[in-house]
C-alpha positions as CSV (number, residue, x, y, z in Angstrom):
1,X,-8.6,-11.5,9.8
2,X,-6.1,-12.9,7.9
3,X,-3.7,-15.2,9.5
4,X,-0.2,-16.4,9.0
5,X,1.3,-19.5,9.0
6,X,2.1,-19.0,12.6
7,X,-1.9,-18.2,12.8
8,X,-0.7,-14.2,14.0
9,X,-3.2,-11.8,12.4
10,X,-1.8,-10.0,9.3
11,X,-4.7,-7.7,8.6
12,X,-8.3,-7.9,8.3
13,X,-11.3,-7.6,5.7
14,X,-14.9,-5.5,7.3
15,X,-16.9,-9.2,5.7
16,X,-20.1,-8.5,4.5
17,X,-21.6,-11.4,3.4
18,X,-20.6,-15.5,3.7
19,X,-21.3,-18.3,1.2
20,X,-20.7,-21.7,2.5
21,X,-19.8,-23.8,-0.7
22,X,-18.9,-27.5,1.5
23,X,-19.8,-28.6,5.3
24,X,-17.3,-32.1,5.8
25,X,-16.0,-33.8,8.9
26,X,-13.4,-32.8,10.5
27,X,-10.8,-34.7,10.6
28,X,-10.1,-32.0,14.5
29,X,-12.5,-33.8,16.2
30,X,-15.8,-36.1,15.8
31,X,-18.2,-33.3,16.8
32,X,-16.3,-31.2,14.9
33,X,-16.9,-29.9,10.8
34,X,-14.8,-28.2,8.3
35,X,-16.8,-24.7,6.4
36,X,-15.2,-24.2,2.8
37,X,-16.8,-20.7,2.4
38,X,-16.7,-17.4,0.1
39,X,-16.5,-14.2,1.7
40,X,-17.4,-10.8,0.1
41,X,-14.8,-8.0,1.8
42,X,-15.0,-4.8,2.1
43,X,-11.9,-4.1,0.4
44,X,-10.9,-7.3,-0.9
45,X,-9.4,-6.6,-4.0
46,X,-9.4,-9.4,-6.8
47,X,-5.2,-10.3,-7.4
48,X,-4.9,-9.6,-3.7
49,X,-4.7,-13.5,-2.4
50,X,-1.1,-13.6,-4.3
51,X,0.0,-10.9,-2.0
52,X,-1.1,-11.8,1.2
53,X,1.3,-14.7,0.6
54,X,3.9,-13.0,0.3
55,X,3.1,-11.6,3.3
56,X,1.7,-14.8,4.7
57,X,5.2,-16.2,3.7
58,X,7.6,-13.6,4.6
59,X,8.4,-13.5,0.9
60,X,7.0,-9.4,0.4
61,X,10.9,-9.1,1.2
62,X,12.7,-6.9,-1.7
63,X,12.4,-3.9,-3.0
64,X,10.6,-3.1,-7.0
65,X,8.1,-6.5,-6.6
66,X,5.5,-4.5,-7.3
67,X,6.9,-3.1,-10.7
68,X,6.3,-5.4,-13.3
69,X,2.2,-5.6,-12.5
70,X,-0.6,-4.8,-14.7
71,X,-2.5,-1.7,-13.7
72,X,-5.2,-3.2,-11.7
73,X,-2.6,-5.6,-9.6
74,X,-0.6,-2.2,-8.4
75,X,-3.9,-1.5,-7.0
76,X,-5.2,-5.1,-4.7
77,X,-1.1,-4.3,-4.1
78,X,-1.9,-1.0,-2.1
79,X,-4.9,-2.3,-1.3
80,X,-2.8,-5.7,1.0
81,X,-0.1,-3.2,1.7
82,X,-2.7,-0.6,4.2
83,X,-4.2,-3.9,5.0
84,X,-1.2,-5.9,6.4
85,X,0.7,-2.9,7.5
86,X,0.6,-3.0,11.2
87,X,1.6,-7.0,11.2
88,X,4.8,-5.4,9.2
89,X,5.8,-3.0,10.9
90,X,5.6,-4.9,14.1
91,X,5.6,-1.8,16.2
92,X,8.0,-0.2,14.4
93,X,7.9,3.6,15.7
94,X,7.7,6.3,12.4
95,X,11.0,7.8,11.1
96,X,12.3,10.4,13.1
97,X,11.6,14.2,11.9
98,X,14.6,15.2,8.6
99,X,14.9,11.7,7.3
100,X,16.5,11.3,3.7
101,X,13.8,8.6,1.3
102,X,15.0,8.1,-2.4
103,X,11.9,7.8,-4.1
104,X,12.8,5.7,-7.8
105,X,10.9,7.0,-10.1
106,X,11.5,4.8,-12.9
107,X,8.3,2.4,-12.6
108,X,5.8,5.1,-11.8
109,X,3.6,5.3,-14.6
110,X,0.8,6.2,-13.1
111,X,-1.2,6.9,-9.7
112,X,-1.0,3.4,-7.9
113,X,2.8,3.3,-8.9
114,X,3.8,6.3,-7.4
115,X,1.9,5.3,-4.2
116,X,3.8,1.6,-4.6
117,X,6.9,3.5,-5.1
118,X,6.3,5.8,-1.9
119,X,5.6,3.5,0.2
120,X,8.6,1.5,-0.4
121,X,10.8,4.4,0.0
122,X,9.4,5.5,3.1
123,X,8.5,1.4,5.5
124,X,10.9,-0.8,2.8
125,X,9.2,-3.8,0.4
126,X,5.2,-3.4,0.4
127,X,5.3,-0.5,2.2
128,X,2.1,1.5,2.7
129,X,2.0,5.8,2.6
130,X,-0.9,6.4,0.6
131,X,-3.4,5.5,-2.2
132,X,-5.2,8.0,-3.3
133,X,-4.8,12.1,-2.6
134,X,-6.3,11.8,1.2
135,X,-4.8,9.4,2.2
136,X,-0.9,10.5,1.3
137,X,-3.0,13.9,2.9
138,X,-3.7,11.6,6.3
139,X,0.2,9.5,5.9
140,X,1.9,12.7,5.6
141,X,0.5,13.9,9.3
142,X,2.0,11.2,11.1
143,X,2.0,7.7,11.9
144,X,2.3,5.8,9.4
145,X,6.4,5.6,9.1
146,X,7.6,9.1,8.2
147,X,7.2,12.3,10.9
148,X,7.6,15.7,8.9
149,X,9.6,17.5,7.8
150,X,11.5,14.8,5.4
151,X,13.3,15.2,3.0
152,X,12.2,12.9,-0.4
153,X,14.4,12.4,-3.1
154,X,12.8,12.1,-6.2
155,X,14.9,9.7,-8.9
156,X,14.2,10.0,-12.7
157,X,11.6,12.6,-11.5
158,X,11.7,13.5,-15.1
159,X,10.1,10.6,-16.5
160,X,7.6,10.1,-14.1
161,X,6.5,14.1,-14.9
162,X,6.0,12.8,-18.3
163,X,3.7,10.0,-17.2
164,X,1.6,11.8,-14.4
165,X,-0.2,13.8,-16.6
166,X,-3.6,13.0,-15.6
167,X,-5.7,16.5,-14.8
168,X,-6.8,16.4,-11.8
169,X,-9.5,18.8,-10.6
170,X,-9.4,20.7,-7.3
171,X,-12.1,23.0,-5.5
172,X,-10.6,25.9,-7.5
173,X,-8.4,24.4,-10.3
174,X,-7.0,22.1,-13.1
175,X,-4.0,20.6,-12.0
176,X,-1.9,18.1,-13.6
177,X,-0.7,15.0,-10.9
178,X,2.5,15.8,-10.1
179,X,2.0,19.2,-9.7
180,X,-0.4,17.7,-7.4
181,X,1.5,15.1,-5.6
182,X,4.2,17.8,-5.0
183,X,1.8,20.4,-3.7
184,X,0.4,18.0,-1.5
185,X,4.0,16.8,-0.5
186,X,5.4,20.3,0.2
187,X,2.3,21.3,2.0
188,X,2.2,18.9,4.6
189,X,6.2,19.5,5.2
190,X,8.0,16.9,3.1
191,X,10.9,18.9,0.6
192,X,11.1,17.4,-2.9
193,X,14.0,17.2,-4.4
194,X,13.6,16.3,-8.3
195,X,16.8,14.8,-9.5
């Protein structure tokens, strides 16, 4: 469990291995010890600790904070967005059907940056709305910040299309990532307006 400065649960990982690095007497009591440990966490990615620090300190609070991240760090960003989702949403319901969201395509350079931008468009800074094609499909079914049908205005979509050219193999064909994203969004009730 990841805790904020007040001890509130911010999210959790499944811990697979704990290694004790140091044991010292605790200042909190004579019969207590302080342990320093390293953890192997399923889903814990290098670089995620910096994002958790932003969540913990309340500084994950403005759009575009992910723009300058390296590709591996964007994936870590998405992992924290997923794991901290409940903490940051604090019981807010999904946006109602019919809502219009604006996706800023200027910084979409790969699949992870698409999910960073989409999560931010739907759920604000550090928001989550998928981190792979299956997760996007799950999010479009509800419970992740938006209720379909909704409209997605994809600004600077031509630039995004030019960058999202990776070919994805589906069960019946090969398709460019940009086109596949449009198909998934459309099939699940999102009307995408390319601008």
